[in-house]
N, C-alpha and C positions, 0 to 999 in steps of 0.2 A: 483763256487763262485769267483768273481773277487776281487783280493786283491788290496787295495788302494796303490797308488804310495807313496813312502816315502816322508815325508814333505820336507826334504832337497832337494831332486831331483825336486819336484814340484816347489819349490821357485826358483830353478836354471832355470828351463824351463820358468817360468813366467818372470824372469828378462831378460833372453835372448830374448824372444819374444817381450818384451816391448821395446827393443832396435833395433828391426829389421827395416830396411829402405825399405819401399814399393816403393820408387821412385828412387832407385839406382839399376841398373841391368847390366847384360852382355848379349850379343848376340854372340853365338859361331857359326861360319860358317865352317863346315867341320873340326872341331878339333877332329880328329879320335883317336889319341894315348891315350889309357887309362890313362897313367901316367900324361899327360898334362891336360886332361879333369878333372881327379880327383883332381889335384893340384889347378886348377882354382876354382872348386866348394869348395874346402877346404878354399881357400882365401875368397870366397864369404861369407862363414859362419863366418870367422874370423872378417870381417869388418862389418857384420850385414846385408848383402844382403838377402832379403827375397826370391826372386825367380830369376831364370836364364832362358835363352832362347837358343834354338839351332835349326839350320837348317842343314840338311844332305842330299846332293844330291844323295848319294849312301849309303844304309844301314841305321842304326838307331843310337841312342845314344850309345857310346862305353861303355863297361863294366867298372865298377869302379875298380881301383887298390887299393892296400894297402895304397897308398898315401892319399886317401880320409879320412881315419881314422874315418869313420862313418858320415862324414859331409853331405853325400847325404841324410841322414834322416831329415836334418834340413833346406835344401834349396830346394824349389819347382822347378822342372825342366820342362819346357814346350817346346815341339818340334812343329815345324811348317812345313807345306808341301813345302814351298818355301820362298825365301827371301822377295818377295813382301808382302806376307801375314804377315810375322813376322814384317816387318818394318811398314806396315800400322797399325797393331794392336798397336804397341808401340807408334807411332805418335798420334794415337787417344787418348792415355793415357797421352799425352803432354810430352813425352820423346824427348829429343834432342839426336841424335845418333852421337857418336864420334868414328871414325874408327882409330884404332891403326895401322897406315900405313904411311910410309915415302913418301910423295909426295911433289911437289913444293909448294903447298899451305897449307901444314900441319903446325900446330902451336905447340909450346911447350906445353906438356900436363899439365904443372903447371899453365898455364895462364887461364885454363878453370874454370868456376864456377860450381863446382859439387854439390853445395847446391840446385841447380835446378834439376828437374827430368832428370836424365842422364843415358844413356845406352852406355856401352863400347862395340864396335864391334871388335871381334878378329877373325882372319882368320886361315886357314889351316897351319899346321906346315911348309910345304915346300914353299907354294906360298904366304901366307899372305892373306889379305882381297882381294877378287876378284874384277875385274873391274866392274862387275855387281853390287856388293854391294856398291862400291865407288860412283856409280851414285845415290844411294838411301840415303846415309847418309848425315848428315848436315855439318860435319867438320872432316877433318883428323887431327890427333894429332901424335906427335912423342916424343920419349924419347931421349934427347941429349946424344950422345955417344962420348967419347974422345979417344977411341982406334981404332984399325984397323977394327974391326968388327962393322958393322952398324946396327945390330939388336940383340934382345934378344930372348931367348926361349919364346914361346907364354905364358906359365904359369908364367914366371918371369915378362914379360911385364904386364900381368894382375895384378899381385901383386903390382907392382910399382904404377900403375895408381889407383887401388882401394884403396891403403893405403893413397894416396894423397886425394882421395875423402873422406875417413874416417877422415883424419886430418881436412879438411875444415868443415865437418859436426860436428865433436866434438867441434870445436871452435864456431860453430853457435848454439850449444845446441840441435842438432837434436836427440841425444841419451838420452836426459834427460826426454823425455815423450813418451808415446806409440803413434805410428803412425796409429793404427787401430781403427775402430769404436769398441765400447765395445762388441757388439754381435759377430762381426767377431773375435776379439781377444779371446773371451771365447771359440768359436768353434775351433779355431786352437789350443788353449791350451789343450782342451780335446783330440784332435787328437794326440798331442805330448805326452801327459801323458798316454793315454789309446788307442794306435793305433789299437789293435785287437778289442777292444770293440767298438770303433768309427766305424770301418768297419762293424761290426754286426748291429749297429744302422742305418748306411747308407743303408745297404742292405734291412733292414726292413722298411725303410722310416720313422723312428721314430726320434724325437728330442733327443739330448743328455741330460742326466740328469745333474742337476747343481752340481758343485763341492764346497766343503767347503773351508774354509780359508787355510787349509793345503793340499788341493787336494783330500780330501776324497770324496767318492761317496755319494751323498744325494739322494737316490732313494725315 
């Protein structure tokens, strides 16, 4: 017998999902260190990013570290076979891609309008965004630095930029209403509230049962 989710937890899940931003994301290029990868996903969860993307030329998505604090359960992570595939998919969804990389034509990250569909591209810890990726993105952005060091840890840079995006979106009221179609929202909410049961229904090819006002199963 499946026990219903607690009402308090159900309402928390619903409120979080209603604030998720479907048109704000990140594309991680060979960010291999579990600590950095987990910290970026945790920041995505904190600012309301619904899904993140990754491209790994060697290996797969790194294992999550304790830094993630469970945030990987609430951010969908999509991997792509190569940069071109990832970029083309994002551009078909009307995303503008901003590479966090200091180049001659890079602009201050604060000058970007993140209320439009925006993807932040972040590169490998040692090398940053690759030359190959730079040829595919729309604009390079940088974080002004006043010290001797001219770059931040990749997870810190992600947090700085994403929280600026959150600031702009809060001011624009983007977190005040759900960004999903009702049917899609209800499906994701069921998956969040009853992950094991959702998997069973998916494997059986059956639709999810409706949920009551407090998340109870209405079979």
